[in-house]
C-alpha positions in Angstrom: 0.0 0.0 0.0 1.0 3.6 -0.5 0.5 6.1 2.3 1.1 9.8 2.9 2.5 10.7 6.3 2.3 14.1 8.0 4.9 13.9 10.7 5.6 16.4 13.5 9.3 17.5 13.3 10.9 19.6 16.0 14.6 20.0 16.3 14.6 20.6 20.1 12.6 21.6 23.1 12.9 25.3 22.4 12.5 25.1 18.6 9.3 25.7 16.7 7.7 22.5 15.4 6.1 21.8 12.1 4.5 19.0 10.1 6.4 17.5 7.3 5.0 15.4 4.5 6.5 12.0 3.5 5.4 9.5 0.9 5.6 5.8 2.1 5.5 3.5 -0.9 5.0 -0.3 -1.1 4.2 -0.7 2.6 3.2 -4.2 3.6 0.1 -4.6 5.6 2.0 -7.0 7.9 4.4 -4.3 9.0 4.0 -2.7 12.4 3.6 1.0 12.7 7.2 1.4 14.0 8.5 -0.7 11.0 6.7 1.8 8.8 8.7 4.6 10.4 11.9 2.5 10.1 11.3 2.3 6.3 10.7 6.1 6.1 13.8 6.7 8.1 15.9 4.5 5.9 14.8 6.5 2.9 15.6 9.8 4.7 19.0 8.5 5.7 19.8 7.4 2.2 18.8 10.8 1.0 21.1 12.5 3.5 18.3 13.9 5.5 17.7 13.7 9.3 15.6 10.7 10.3 12.5 11.0 12.4 13.3 10.6 16.1 10.9 8.3 18.0 11.2 6.2 21.1 11.1 2.4 21.1 12.6 -0.5 23.0 10.8 -3.9 23.4 8.4 -3.5 20.4 6.2 -6.0 22.2 3.8 -3.7 24.1 5.6 -4.0 27.4 8.0 -1.0 27.8 5.6 1.8 27.1 8.2 3.9 25.2 6.6 4.0 21.8 3.8 6.5 22.6 2.7 8.8 19.9 -0.5 10.3 18.5 -1.8 8.7 15.3 -4.5 10.6 13.6 -5.2 12.4 16.9 -5.6 9.1 18.9 -3.0 7.9 21.4 -1.3 4.8 19.9 -3.6 4.8 16.9 -7.1 3.6 16.0 -7.1 0.1 17.7 -8.1 -0.1 21.3 -5.8 -1.7 23.9 -2.9 -1.6 21.4 0.4 0.2 21.7 2.0 1.9 18.6 4.5 -1.0 18.3 1.6 -3.5 18.2 -0.4 -1.5 15.6 -0.1 -3.1 12.2 -0.6 -1.4 8.8 -3.6 -3.6 8.0 -5.5 -1.1 10.2 -5.1 1.4 7.4 -6.1 1.5 3.7 -4.1 2.2 0.6 -4.0 5.9 -0.1 -4.6 6.9 3.5 -3.1 10.1 5.0 -1.7 9.6 8.5 -1.0 12.3 10.9 1.7 11.5 13.5 2.6 13.7 16.4 4.0 13.5 20.0 2.1 13.5 23.3 0.7 16.9 24.0 1.1 17.9 27.7 2.8 20.6 29.6 4.4 17.9 31.8 5.7 16.1 28.7 8.0 18.7 26.9 9.1 17.6 23.4 12.7 16.6 23.3 12.9 16.0 19.5 10.2 15.1 16.9 8.0 12.4 18.4 10.1 12.0 21.6 8.8 13.6 24.8 10.3 13.8 28.3 8.2 11.4 30.4 10.5 11.6 33.5 7.7 13.2 35.6 6.1 9.7 35.6 9.3 8.3 37.1 9.3 11.1 39.7 5.8 10.1 40.8 6.9 6.5 41.2 10.0 7.6 43.2 7.7 9.5 45.5 5.9 6.4 46.8 5.9 3.5 44.3 7.8 1.2 46.6 7.6 -0.6 49.9 10.4 0.2 52.4 10.6 -3.0 54.4 13.5 -5.1 55.2 14.6 -7.4 52.4 16.1 -10.8 52.7 15.2 -14.3 51.6 11.9 -14.8 49.8 9.1 -15.5 52.3 7.1 -18.7 52.1 4.4 -18.3 49.4 1.5 -18.9 51.8 2.8 -16.9 54.7 0.7 -13.9 53.8 -2.7 -15.0 52.4 -4.1 -12.6 49.8 -7.7 -12.9 48.6 -8.2 -13.6 44.9 -10.3 -10.5 44.4 -7.5 -8.3 45.8 -4.8 -10.2 44.0 -6.6 -9.9 40.7 -7.2 -6.1 41.2 -3.6 -5.5 42.2 -2.4 -7.5 39.1 -4.7 -5.5 36.8 -3.3 -2.2 38.2 0.3 -3.5 37.9 -0.1 -4.0 34.1 0.3 -0.2 33.7 3.4 0.3 31.4 3.7 4.0 32.0 3.4 5.0 28.4 1.6 8.3 29.1 -1.4 7.6 26.8 -3.8 8.5 29.6 -2.1 12.0 29.9 -2.2 12.5 26.1 -5.9 11.6 25.9 -7.1 13.6 28.9 -8.3 17.1 28.1 -6.7 18.2 31.4 -3.4 16.4 30.7 -3.9 14.5 34.0 -1.8 11.5 35.0 -4.3 10.4 37.6 -4.9 7.0 35.9 -1.2 6.3 35.9 -0.8 7.4 39.5 -3.9 5.5 40.7 -2.6 2.3 39.1 0.8 2.7 40.8 -0.9 3.4 44.1 -3.4 0.6 43.8 -1.1 -2.3 42.9 0.7 -1.8 46.3 -2.2 -0.5 48.3 -4.3 -3.5 47.6 -1.8 -6.0 49.1 -1.0 -6.6 52.7 2.6 -5.6 52.2 1.6 -2.1 51.1 -0.7 -1.2 54.0 1.9 0.4 56.4 2.7 3.2 53.9 -0.7 3.2 52.2 -1.8 6.8 53.0 1.6 8.4 53.0 2.2 6.9 49.6 -0.9 8.5 48.2 -0.1 11.9 49.6 3.5 11.9 48.4 2.7 10.7 44.9 -0.2 13.2 44.4 2.0 16.0 45.6 4.6 15.2 42.9 1.9 14.7 40.3 0.6 18.2 40.9 4.0 19.8 41.1 5.0 18.2 37.8 2.3 20.2 36.0 -0.3 17.4 35.4 -3.9 18.5 35.4 -6.7 17.4 37.7 -9.1 14.6 36.9 -12.6 15.7 36.0 -14.0 12.3 35.1 -14.0 12.5 31.3 -13.0 8.8 31.1 -10.8 9.4 28.0 -7.8 7.9 29.9 -9.5 4.5 30.3 -10.4 4.4 26.6 -6.8 5.3 25.6 -5.0 3.0 28.0 -3.4 0.1 26.0 -3.8 -2.1 29.0 -7.5 -1.3 29.7 -6.9 0.0 33.2 -10.2 1.2 34.7 -11.0 4.6 36.1 -12.3 2.7 39.2 -8.7 2.9 40.4 -8.9 6.7 40.4 -12.0 6.6 42.6 -10.1 4.3 45.0 -7.1 6.7 45.0 -9.4 9.7 45.8 -10.8 7.8 48.8 -7.3 7.1 50.1 -6.3 10.7 49.4 -9.2 11.9 51.6 -8.3 9.5 54.4 -4.6 10.3 54.1 -5.3 14.0 54.3 -7.5 13.6 57.4 -4.8 11.5 59.1 -2.1 14.0 58.3 -4.1 17.0 59.5 -3.1 18.2 63.0 -5.7 17.6 65.6 -7.1 20.5 67.6 -5.2 20.9 70.9 -2.3 18.8 69.7 0.1 21.7 69.3 3.4 22.2 71.2 3.0 22.6 74.9 -0.4 20.7 75.1 
């Protein structure tokens, strides 16, 4: 198939960006979307031009690095699919495809389709861990976990940190990401001692990074390639309220009382 690509090109964070037009010829429907970009980049390199910068690593829908907007949709037209898992059979011969980076204040463009997603790492560093003594692995049945909680924790842990939820949200909120990272620890017995401190710390970093607030549009759930539910945001909000109340000084508890 033959395709026309309109690709966002930006030389650096402080440079003005623009769309550039490329013709992709004789593209196999069995190619992945990233392989399409590989073919275009090979032609650009052979012509002595600068190839399109885009992130990729595993190309198996695990690492979350391949995020980009395809025709205005995070990761492209197929639901629960990352850009590297999107195949060209999802398009038709003669299609025009618009490709651009995530759009969010907290995700500044580094170059072309590559954005700085380090604020997501900062959120994890603020509380996405359990600070207990490590040692030999405990016996598997030493801490029983109900199946419902285990399943919900596992579903939350499938978040790959791609940032599609941020790109899809009209407020550029990372609440679905944060909620998933909070829940997969907070649902398990090992995560209980730091449960409320974890929420407070991670939300503080979320807000400081420039992410917006959640206003329940639900676009994040639709864009998530792992199908993570907005129910986790509701759970995060409940823990946030409880954590805020626990952290609030009680009347009469000041110095000298």
